C-alpha positions in Angstrom: -102.9 -9.8 116.0 -101.0 -12.5 114.1 -98.0 -13.9 115.9 -94.8 -13.4 113.8 -92.5 -16.3 112.8 -89.2 -16.5 114.7 -86.0 -17.9 113.4 -83.3 -18.8 115.8 -79.6 -19.6 115.2 -78.4 -21.5 118.2 -74.7 -21.9 118.6 -73.2 -25.4 118.9 -72.1 -24.6 122.5 -75.6 -24.1 123.6 -76.7 -27.5 122.2 -73.8 -29.2 123.9 -74.5 -27.5 127.2 -78.2 -28.5 127.0 -77.2 -32.2 126.4 -75.4 -32.0 129.8 -78.4 -30.4 131.5 -80.7 -32.7 133.5 -83.6 -30.4 132.6 -83.0 -30.6 128.8 -86.4 -32.1 128.1 -88.2 -28.9 129.2 -86.5 -26.6 126.6 -86.5 -29.2 123.9 -90.3 -29.8 124.4 -90.9 -26.1 124.2 -88.8 -25.8 120.9 -90.6 -28.8 119.4 -94.0 -27.3 120.3 -93.2 -23.9 118.8 -91.9 -25.6 115.6 -95.0 -27.8 115.3 -97.3 -24.7 115.4 -95.2 -22.9 112.8 -94.1 -20.1 115.1 -90.5 -21.0 115.2 -87.8 -22.5 112.8 -84.2 -23.1 113.3 -81.3 -21.7 111.2 -78.7 -24.6 111.2 -75.4 -24.0 109.5 -73.6 -27.2 108.4 -70.7 -26.2 110.7 -73.1 -26.6 113.8 -74.1 -30.1 112.7 -70.4 -31.0 112.1 -69.2 -29.6 115.5 -72.0 -31.2 117.4 -71.2 -34.6 115.9 -67.5 -34.2 116.8 -68.2 -33.4 120.4 -71.3 -35.5 121.2 -69.4 -38.6 122.4 -67.2 -36.5 124.7 -70.3 -34.9 126.3 -71.9 -38.4 126.9 -68.7 -39.7 128.3 -67.9 -36.8 130.6 -71.5 -36.3 131.8 -71.4 -37.0 135.5 -67.8 -38.3 135.5 -66.3 -35.3 137.1 -69.1 -35.1 139.6 -68.6 -38.7 140.6 -64.9 -37.9 141.4 -65.9 -34.9 143.5 -68.4 -37.0 145.4 -65.8 -39.7 146.1 -63.3 -37.2 147.6 -66.0 -35.5 149.7 -67.1 -38.9 151.2 -63.5 -39.7 152.0 -63.2 -36.3 153.8 -66.4 -36.8 155.7 -65.4 -40.3 156.8 -62.0 -39.0 158.1 -63.0 -35.6 159.6 -66.8 -35.5 159.8 -68.7 -34.9 163.1 -69.6 -38.2 164.6 -73.3 -37.3 165.3 -74.0 -35.9 161.7 -71.6 -37.9 159.7 -74.0 -40.7 158.7 -76.6 -38.3 157.6 -74.2 -36.5 155.4 -72.9 -39.8 154.0 -76.5 -40.8 153.2 -77.1 -37.7 151.2 -73.9 -38.1 149.3 -74.7 -41.8 148.5 -78.2 -40.7 147.2 -76.4 -38.2 144.9 -73.8 -40.8 143.8 -76.6 -43.2 143.0 -78.1 -40.8 140.6 -74.9 -39.9 138.7 -74.9 -42.9 136.2 -78.2 -41.8 135.0 -76.7 -38.5 133.9 -74.8 -40.3 131.1 -78.0 -42.0 129.9 -79.8 -38.6 130.1 -77.0 -37.1 128.0 -77.2 -39.8 125.3 -80.9 -39.4 125.1 -80.6 -35.6 124.8 -78.0 -35.9 122.1 -80.3 -38.1 120.1 -83.2 -35.6 120.4 -81.0 -32.6 119.5 -79.5 -34.4 116.4 -83.0 -35.3 115.3 -84.1 -31.6 115.8 -81.1 -30.1 114.0 -81.2 -32.6 111.1 -84.9 -32.0 110.4 -84.3 -28.2 109.9 -83.1 -26.6 106.9 -79.3 -26.9 106.7 -77.3 -23.9 105.5 -74.2 -24.5 103.7 -71.2 -22.2 103.9 -70.9 -20.0 100.8 -67.6 -18.6 99.5 -68.8 -15.0 100.3 -69.4 -16.0 104.0 -65.9 -17.5 104.2 -64.3 -14.3 102.8 -66.2 -12.1 105.2 -65.2 -14.4 108.0 -61.6 -14.2 106.9 -61.7 -10.4 106.7 -62.9 -10.3 110.3 -59.8 -12.4 111.3 -57.5 -10.0 109.4 -59.2 -7.0 111.0 -59.0 -8.7 114.4 -62.7 -8.0 114.9 -65.0 -10.1 117.1 -65.0 -13.0 117.4 -61.3 -12.8 116.7 -60.5 -9.9 119.1 -59.4 -12.5 121.8 -56.5 -13.8 119.7 -57.7 -17.3 119.2 -58.9 -19.1 116.0 -62.7 -18.4 116.0 -63.3 -19.0 112.2 -66.3 -21.3 112.8 -67.7 -18.7 115.1 -67.3 -16.0 112.5 -69.1 -18.2 109.9 -72.1 -18.6 112.1 -72.3 -14.9 112.6 -72.0 -14.1 108.8 -74.5 -16.8 107.9 -76.9 -15.2 110.5 -76.3 -11.7 109.0 -77.2 -13.1 105.5 -80.4 -14.7 106.8 -81.5 -11.3 108.2 -80.8 -9.5 104.9 -82.5 -12.0 102.6 -85.6 -11.1 100.7 -89.0 -11.9 102.0 -88.1 -11.6 105.7 -90.8 -9.0 106.4 -92.6 -9.9 109.6 -90.0 -12.4 110.6 -88.0 -11.9 113.8 -84.5 -13.4 114.3 -82.5 -14.4 117.3 -78.8 -15.3 117.8 -78.2 -17.5 120.9 -74.8 -18.4 122.3 -73.1 -19.3 125.5 -69.8 -18.1 124.0 -69.8 -14.7 125.8 -66.0 -14.2 125.4 -66.1 -14.2 121.7 -69.5 -12.5 121.1 -70.5 -10.4 124.1 -69.7 -6.8 125.3 -66.3 -7.2 126.9 -65.9 -6.1 130.6 -69.6 -5.2 130.8 -73.1 -6.6 130.3 -72.5 -10.0 128.7 -76.1 -10.0 127.5 -75.3 -7.3 125.0 -73.4 -8.1 121.8 -69.7 -7.1 121.2 -69.4 -3.5 119.5 -67.8 -5.2 116.4 -71.0 -7.2 115.8 -73.8 -4.9 117.3 -74.8 -3.7 113.8 -76.2 -7.2 113.1 -78.7 -6.7 115.9 -81.6 -4.4 116.5 -84.4 -3.8 118.9 -87.2 -5.2 116.7 -85.9 -7.6 114.0 -82.8 -9.2 115.4 -81.9 -10.0 119.0 -78.9 -11.3 120.9 -79.3 -13.9 123.7 -77.0 -15.8 125.9 -79.9 -18.2 127.2 -82.0 -20.3 125.0 -84.9 -20.2 127.5 -85.0 -16.4 127.3 -85.1 -16.5 123.5 -88.1 -18.9 123.4 -89.8 -17.1 126.3 -90.0 -14.0 124.1 -91.8 -15.9 121.4 -95.0 -17.1 123.3 -94.6 -16.3 127.0 -97.9 -17.9 128.1 -97.2 -21.1 126.1 -93.7 -21.4 127.5 -95.1 -20.8 131.1 -97.7 -23.6 130.5 -95.2 -26.1 129.2 -92.8 -25.3 132.0 -95.5 -25.9 134.5 -96.3 -29.3 133.1 -92.6 -30.4 133.6 -93.0 -29.4 137.4 -95.2 -32.4 137.8 -92.6 -34.9 136.6 -91.9 -37.4 139.4 -88.4 -37.6 140.8 -86.9 -41.1 141.0 -86.5 -42.5 144.5 -83.3 -41.8 146.3 -81.0 -44.6 147.3 -81.9 -44.1 151.0 -85.7 -44.5 150.1 -84.9 -47.7 148.2 -82.7 -49.2 150.9 -85.3 -48.3 153.7 -88.1 -50.1 151.7 -85.9 -53.0 150.9 -84.9 -53.5 154.4 -88.5 -53.5 155.7 -89.5 -56.0 153.0 -86.6 -58.3 154.0 -87.6 -58.1 157.6 -91.2 -58.9 156.9 -90.4 -61.8 154.6 -87.9 -63.3 157.1 -90.6 -62.9 159.9 -93.0 -64.8 157.8 -90.5 -67.5 157.2 -89.6 -67.6 160.8 -93.2 -68.2 161.8 -93.5 -71.0 159.2 -90.3 -72.5 160.8 -91.9 -72.3 164.3 -95.0 -74.1 163.0 -93.0 -76.9 161.5 -91.1 -77.2 164.9 -94.5 -77.3 166.8 -95.9 -80.0 164.5 -92.8 -82.0 164.7 -91.9 -81.7 161.0 -88.7 -80.0 162.2 -86.9 -80.5 165.4 -84.1 -78.9 167.4 -81.3 -81.3 167.6 -78.4 -81.4 170.1 -75.1 -80.0 169.2 -73.5 -83.4 168.8 -76.2 -84.4 166.3 -76.0 -81.4 164.2 -73.2 -82.5 162.0 -69.8 -81.0 161.2 -71.3 -78.2 159.0 -73.4 -76.8 161.9 -73.0 -73.2 163.2 -70.7 -72.3 166.1 -73.8 -71.6 168.1 -75.9 -74.6 169.3 -79.2 -75.2 167.6 -81.0 -74.2 170.8 -79.1 -70.8 170.7 -80.0 -70.2 167.2 -83.6 -70.9 168.0 -83.5 -68.5 171.0 -81.8 -65.7 168.9 -84.4 -66.1 166.2 -87.3 -65.8 168.7 -85.6 -62.7 170.1 -85.2 -61.1 166.7 -88.8 -61.9 165.9 -90.0 -60.2 169.1 -87.9 -57.1 168.0 -89.6 -57.1 164.5 -93.0 -57.2 166.2 -92.1 -54.2 168.4 -90.7 -52.3 165.3 -93.5 -52.8 162.9 -96.5 -53.9 165.1 -97.5 -57.5 165.0 -100.6 -56.7 162.9 -98.4 -55.4 160.2 -96.4 -58.7 159.9 -99.0 -61.0 158.4 -100.3 -63.4 157.9 -100.8 -62.8 154.2 -102.6 -64.6 151.5 -101.0 -65.9 148.3 -101.5 -62.7 146.5 -100.1 -60.5 149.2 -97.1 -62.9 149.7 -96.4 -62.7 146.0 -96.5 -58.9 146.1 -94.0 -58.7 149.0 -91.6 -61.0 147.2 -92.1 -59.2 143.9 -91.4 -55.8 145.4 -88.2 -57.1 147.1 -87.0 -58.8 143.9 -87.6 -55.5 142.0 -85.7 -53.4 144.4 -82.7 -55.7 144.6 -82.6 -55.9 140.8 -82.5 -52.2 140.7 -79.4 -52.3 142.9 -77.7 -54.9 140.9 -78.8 -58.3 142.2 -80.4 -61.0 140.1 -84.3 -61.3 139.8 -84.5 -64.4 141.8 -82.4 -63.4 144.7 -84.8 -63.4 147.8 -82.5 -64.6 150.5 -83.4 -63.1 153.9 
């Protein structure tokens, strides 16, 4: 049996919310795939393009901003009132979350670009005078989406354009869907918000025209097995390392590189290339500790590292392995804001 073509009108609020969703790629990949196999097309009124363009910068700017403020306040509260035994574990988790927040803005910007490209490549529907008149009549009659008392003219235009698309000629075999997150204007009041408001329910039917408040549910109805397969593919996407994972690896690399440098220093002392001088010969820029004390502390620290990692895991390394250690440390420090060549231990 042939699979029917589906046409979706997706409200601006849905696209804007999708741009803020960290899982936006899942749904956009599904929409792109369904369009590429000619089983889905989008109904895009010009008003949706205009509204999306007006609000996209705000979405990018605000993405993660409010969450960052919440995290800061929670960390302050944990520092002041947290249980001493569990405080550090809680702060580590909050730091991991805080570390990921800047990527939300980058993710939103990428999502906005993809959505704009998707919308612009669809057939754009201009607003006719007839549509404007019917929208105005809804306002006069205080019918949904005007029943709440606010100016919902653009919402009414979307609804009337959708109604026109359904009644056009040559729509036999085509199924339509209207998708919105604006349940206060379009959904059944004080009831099941998955159902349309009584003022607009005549636009929808069981077979030809459907009402949805989730884009995922709308595309799931088109090709359930394809959507399930594509969703499964996204489950295998690797999560970025947490801040605690990065710091743990970075500290281990720092320790191992320091230990190697320490062993080279001991070798130079044993061969006479370097020597431990008396305090009076060390010069005015020497440490408060005597050179012998520094030497003893370093030997003690080295013993602790041997106990921590096992001596066999602390080298010696050939040139390639030594380069890998320093390269890894450099990369991790760069991720956290240091310069590439910062390898001090």
